[in-house]
C-alpha positions in Angstrom: 27.7 -19.0 -51.9 25.8 -15.8 -52.6 23.4 -15.5 -55.5 24.7 -13.1 -58.1 22.2 -10.7 -59.7 22.8 -8.1 -62.4 20.7 -5.0 -62.1 20.4 -1.6 -63.7 19.0 -0.1 -60.5 19.1 -1.3 -56.9 17.1 0.9 -54.4 18.0 0.4 -50.7 15.0 1.2 -48.5 11.3 0.7 -49.1 9.9 3.9 -47.5 8.3 6.8 -49.5 11.7 7.7 -51.1 12.6 4.2 -52.1 9.2 3.4 -53.5 9.0 6.6 -55.5 12.5 6.2 -56.9 12.0 2.5 -57.9 8.6 3.3 -59.5 9.9 6.3 -61.4 13.1 4.6 -62.6 11.0 1.7 -64.0 8.5 4.0 -65.6 11.4 5.8 -67.3 12.8 2.6 -68.9 15.2 1.2 -66.3 15.1 -2.6 -65.9 15.7 -4.7 -64.0 15.0 -2.7 -60.9 15.3 -4.2 -57.4 13.8 -2.6 -54.2 15.4 -3.9 -51.0 13.5 -3.4 -47.7 14.6 -4.7 -44.3 11.1 -4.7 -42.9 8.3 -7.0 -43.5 6.2 -4.4 -45.3 6.8 -1.5 -47.7 6.0 2.0 -46.5 8.7 2.6 -43.8 7.8 5.0 -41.1 4.5 5.9 -42.9 2.9 2.7 -41.6 2.9 4.0 -38.0 1.9 7.6 -38.9 -1.9 7.1 -38.7 -2.6 10.8 -38.4 -3.7 12.8 -41.4 -1.7 15.6 -43.1 0.2 13.8 -45.8 -0.2 14.3 -49.6 -1.6 17.8 -49.7 1.2 19.0 -52.0 1.8 15.8 -54.1 -1.7 14.3 -54.3 -3.8 17.4 -53.6 -5.7 15.6 -50.8 -5.1 14.9 -47.1 -4.1 11.3 -46.4 -2.8 9.3 -43.4 0.6 7.8 -43.6 -0.6 4.3 -44.5 -2.9 5.7 -47.1 0.0 7.6 -48.7 2.1 4.5 -48.7 -0.7 2.5 -50.3 -0.8 4.7 -53.3 2.8 3.6 -54.2 2.5 0.0 -53.1 -0.5 -0.5 -55.5 1.4 1.2 -58.3 4.5 -1.0 -57.7 2.3 -4.1 -57.9 1.5 -3.2 -61.5 5.2 -3.1 -62.6 8.1 -5.5 -62.9 10.0 -3.9 -60.0 11.3 -6.8 -57.9 10.6 -6.2 -54.3 12.7 -8.0 -51.6 11.2 -7.7 -48.1 12.8 -8.8 -44.9 16.2 -8.1 -46.6 19.1 -6.5 -44.8 21.8 -4.9 -46.8 25.2 -5.7 -45.2 27.6 -3.8 -47.5 27.8 -1.5 -50.5 31.1 -1.2 -52.4 32.5 1.7 -54.4 31.9 -0.3 -57.6 28.2 -0.6 -56.7 28.1 -4.2 -55.5 25.3 -4.5 -52.9 25.5 -7.5 -50.5 22.3 -8.4 -48.7 20.8 -11.3 -46.7 17.2 -12.5 -46.2 15.5 -15.8 -45.3 16.2 -17.1 -48.8 20.0 -16.7 -48.4 22.8 -14.3 -49.3 22.5 -12.0 -52.3 25.1 -10.0 -54.3 23.6 -7.4 -56.7 25.9 -5.9 -59.3 24.2 -2.6 -60.1 24.7 0.1 -62.7 23.0 2.6 -60.3 22.4 2.5 -56.6 19.7 4.6 -54.9 20.3 5.3 -51.2 16.9 5.8 -49.5 17.5 4.4 -46.0 15.8 7.2 -44.2 16.8 8.5 -40.9 17.0 7.6 -37.2 16.2 9.4 -33.9 18.7 10.9 -31.6 18.8 9.0 -28.3 19.4 9.8 -24.6 23.0 8.8 -24.9 23.6 11.6 -27.4 22.1 14.1 -25.0 24.0 12.9 -21.9 21.2 13.6 -19.5 22.2 12.6 -16.0 20.4 10.0 -13.9 19.9 6.3 -13.6 18.6 4.1 -16.4 15.1 3.5 -15.4 12.2 2.1 -17.5 10.0 4.7 -19.1 12.4 6.5 -21.4 11.5 6.3 -25.1 12.2 8.1 -28.3 9.0 9.6 -29.7 9.1 7.4 -32.8 9.4 4.3 -30.7 6.4 5.4 -28.5 4.5 6.0 -31.7 5.2 2.5 -32.9 4.2 1.0 -29.5 0.8 2.9 -29.5 -0.1 2.7 -33.2 1.2 -0.7 -34.2 1.6 -2.8 -31.1 -1.3 -1.3 -29.1 0.7 -0.5 -25.9 0.5 2.7 -23.9 4.1 3.6 -22.8 3.0 5.5 -19.7 0.3 7.5 -18.0 2.1 10.7 -16.9 4.4 11.9 -19.6 6.9 14.7 -20.3 8.1 15.2 -23.9 11.6 16.7 -24.4 11.8 18.5 -27.8 9.1 20.1 -29.9 9.8 18.2 -33.1 6.8 17.1 -35.1 6.8 13.5 -33.9 6.8 14.7 -30.3 4.0 17.1 -30.9 1.9 14.5 -32.7 2.5 12.0 -29.9 1.4 14.6 -27.3 -2.0 14.6 -28.9 -2.0 10.8 -29.6 -1.2 10.0 -26.0 -3.8 12.4 -24.7 -6.4 10.8 -26.8 -5.4 7.4 -25.4 -6.0 8.7 -21.8 -2.5 9.6 -20.8 -1.7 13.0 -19.2 1.0 14.9 -21.0 2.5 17.2 -18.4 4.5 19.4 -20.7 6.6 19.6 -23.9 10.0 21.0 -23.1 12.1 22.8 -25.8 15.6 24.0 -25.4 15.3 26.6 -28.2 13.4 29.8 -27.9 11.2 28.8 -30.9 9.3 25.8 -32.0 11.1 22.9 -33.7 8.0 21.4 -35.3 5.5 22.7 -37.8 3.2 25.5 -36.6 0.1 23.6 -37.6 1.2 20.7 -35.3 1.6 23.1 -32.4 -1.9 24.4 -32.8 -3.6 21.1 -33.4 -1.6 19.0 -30.9 -0.8 21.3 -28.0 -3.1 24.3 -28.1 -6.2 22.3 -28.8 -5.5 20.1 -25.9 -4.1 22.7 -23.4 -0.7 21.0 -23.2 2.0 23.4 -21.9 5.0 24.3 -24.1 8.1 25.4 -22.2 10.5 27.2 -24.5 14.1 27.9 -23.5 13.9 25.0 -21.1 15.6 21.5 -21.0 15.6 18.4 -18.9 18.7 18.3 -16.7 18.1 15.2 -14.6 16.0 12.1 -14.7 14.8 10.8 -11.3 13.9 7.2 -10.5 15.8 4.0 -10.4 13.5 1.2 -11.5 10.9 3.5 -13.3 11.0 7.2 -14.1 9.5 9.1 -11.2 10.1 12.6 -12.5 12.4 15.0 -14.3 14.2 18.2 -13.4 13.7 21.0 -15.9 15.8 24.1 -16.1 15.6 27.4 -18.0 18.4 28.1 -20.4 19.8 31.4 -21.8 20.1 32.4 -25.4 23.3 30.3 -25.7 21.6 27.1 -24.4 23.4 27.4 -21.0 21.5 26.3 -17.9 20.2 28.9 -15.5 20.3 27.2 -12.1 17.7 29.4 -10.4 15.1 28.4 -13.0 14.9 24.8 -11.8 11.6 22.9 -11.4 10.5 19.3 -10.8 7.8 17.7 -12.9 6.5 14.3 -11.7 6.0 11.8 -14.4 6.5 8.0 -15.2 7.6 8.5 -18.8 10.0 10.7 -20.7 9.7 10.9 -24.5 12.6 12.2 -26.6 11.8 14.2 -29.7 15.2 15.8 -30.1 16.1 15.5 -33.8 16.7 13.0 -36.6 19.9 11.9 -38.2 20.2 10.6 -41.8 21.0 6.8 -41.8 24.3 6.7 -43.6 26.4 3.8 -42.1 26.2 2.0 -45.5 27.1 5.2 -47.3 30.2 5.7 -45.2 31.4 2.1 -45.8 31.0 2.7 -49.5 33.3 5.8 -49.3 30.6 8.3 -50.3 31.5 11.8 -49.1 29.1 13.2 -46.5 28.0 16.8 -45.9 28.7 18.0 -42.3 25.6 20.3 -42.4 22.9 17.8 -43.4 24.6 14.5 -42.3 23.8 13.0 -45.7 25.8 12.6 -48.9 26.8 15.7 -50.9 24.4 15.7 -53.9 23.8 17.8 -57.0 20.5 19.1 -58.3 19.7 15.6 -59.6 20.6 14.1 -56.2 23.5 12.3 -57.6 26.3 11.7 -55.1 30.0 12.6 -55.6 30.7 8.9 -56.2 29.5 8.1 -59.7 26.5 5.7 -60.0 25.1 6.6 -56.6 22.0 8.7 -55.8 20.6 9.7 -52.4 17.0 10.7 -51.9 14.7 11.4 -49.0 15.8 11.7 -45.4 19.0 9.8 -46.1 20.2 12.9 -48.0 18.8 15.5 -45.5 15.9 15.4 -43.1 12.9 16.9 -45.0 9.9 18.5 -43.4 7.3 17.0 -45.8 7.0 13.5 -47.3 5.6 15.3 -50.4 9.0 16.9 -51.0 10.7 13.5 -50.4 8.4 12.0 -53.1 9.1 14.9 -55.6 12.8 14.5 -55.2 12.8 10.7 -55.4 10.6 10.8 -58.5 13.1 13.1 -60.2 15.9 10.8 -59.2 14.2 7.8 -60.8 13.7 9.8 -64.0 17.4 10.8 -64.2 18.9 7.3 -63.5 20.7 6.1 -66.6 19.8 9.3 -68.5 22.4 10.1 -71.2 21.6 13.8 -70.6 22.7 13.6 -67.0 25.6 16.0 -66.7 28.7 14.3 -65.3 31.0 17.3 -65.5 32.4 18.8 -62.3 29.9 21.1 -60.7 30.0 24.8 -61.4 28.9 25.9 -57.9 29.4 24.6 -54.4 26.6 25.7 -52.1 27.3 26.3 -48.4 25.1 27.7 -45.5 26.0 31.1 -44.2 24.4 33.4 -41.7 20.9 32.4 -40.6 21.0 29.1 -42.5 21.6 25.6 -41.0 21.5 23.4 -44.1 21.2 23.6 -47.9 20.4 20.8 -50.3 21.6 20.2 -52.9 25.2 21.3 -52.3 26.4 21.0 -55.9 25.0 22.8 -58.9 26.0 21.5 -62.4 23.5 23.4 -64.6 20.8 24.8 -62.3 18.2 24.4 -65.1 15.8 22.1 -63.2 15.1 20.9 -59.7 14.7 22.6 -56.4 16.8 24.2 -53.7 15.8 23.3 -50.1 17.0 25.6 -47.3 16.5 25.3 -43.6 16.9 28.4 -41.5 18.7 28.5 -38.2 16.0 30.7 -36.6 12.5 31.9 -37.1 12.3 35.1 -39.2 9.7 37.6 -40.3 10.1 39.8 -43.3 13.2 37.9 -44.3 15.5 38.0 -47.3 17.1 34.9 -48.8 20.5 35.9 -50.2 22.8 34.1 -52.6 26.4 35.4 -52.9 29.4 34.2 -54.9 32.7 34.9 -53.2 31.0 37.6 -51.1 29.1 39.3 -53.9 25.3 39.0 -53.7 23.9 38.0 -57.1 20.3 37.3 -56.1 17.9 38.1 -53.2 14.4 36.8 -52.6 11.9 38.0 -50.1 10.3 35.5 -47.6 7.4 36.8 -45.4 7.9 34.1 -42.8 10.3 31.2 -42.3 10.8 28.7 -39.5 13.6 26.1 -38.8 10.9 23.4 -39.0 9.7 24.4 -42.5 12.1 24.2 -45.5 12.2 27.1 -47.9 11.8 25.6 -51.4 13.1 27.5 -54.4 12.8 26.5 -58.0 16.4 26.4 -59.4 15.1 27.9 -62.7 14.2 31.1 -60.8 17.8 31.7 -59.8 20.1 33.6 -62.2 23.3 31.6 -61.7 26.5 33.4 -62.4 28.7 32.2 -65.3 31.8 32.1 -63.2 32.5 29.1 -61.0 32.9 29.2 -57.2 31.4 28.8 -53.8 27.9 30.2 -53.3 27.0 31.3 -49.8 23.3 31.0 -48.8 22.1 33.3 -46.0 18.8 34.5 -44.5 18.4 37.8 -42.7 15.3 39.3 -41.2 13.5 40.0 -37.9 14.0 37.2 -35.4 10.8 35.6 -34.1 10.8 34.4 -30.5 8.3 32.0 -29.2 5.9 30.3 -31.6 5.3 33.4 -33.8 
């Protein structure tokens, strides 16, 4: 028989989002608070991110991933938040019953509030449908990072990286420092997918080629990767046959995007946004299903862990708050021209919080436009924006119309090709 536990807050996932939400909810009067983590340690993906660059916005200093996580782990130890490690959540119901299992047995938490902070997962080769056999030597960039930084294994000696996402760029540098030869980073788009600083520090500083408007079209080798075929693509992503080249390698890393981890959310019947892959949320990151909140990369893939922490801290402060507006939202936000995703997608009051926008393309001298039913009611100038870097806007800086309706978010400006 499962053990039954009554809880005011159950947080699912012990990464940066989950830790910040659990800590903030407890500090704002919620109790009991339970933090469930399937791994053996708190910190999530931060534990394998041993490079610096975290904490500049939130802590005002540059930290490694483990150092960033340690800040919250130490603070949690001083609270009465009950942390369950090595605990896998099996199911969440609409009425906020969380069923989980760990070495101590089966648990059933009946929660007033559930915080979803399960993070995200990497896209795999199967999702890309790259032809070829199934040889050894094909890894996602995150798995390769785990093998090198946690387990101490080098996945290969001659490496091609598909995708210029941040993990791929960082692994290009990491593998080079470990003695491997990174032959190239291949990107299907005509602009960078990762942060510009990572391109400079991880590719330029180590003379690693970046092939924009290219993709891997075949993987050669039967027992072990022997090489890849790379083709140019046109502006629509279609392969140009005459632009084919062979690159010999024994390893292919995939850094081709992240997907919010929402299998549990789907089973609970929480409506998901097709643009972000996470739940629809309002400015307090409350889901459409009452009593559920989503924060961090489970809601949308953020570019900075500092933003994840900011949002999650706000979520913890709003949990159980009598001032939390439960009325239907006034505005529904949708991405329009030049925008790939917007979070939050619901605005109830628009008095606090932030709007995070990810552009479809890289732009210079851009204008962020907000329109209600086709009528622009606010425009903001943005000198530069990249798909890899979210545009963050204070909701208080927006003059929200009194009438209700659908708000279209668009970005227009001069397209930047290449790395800017």
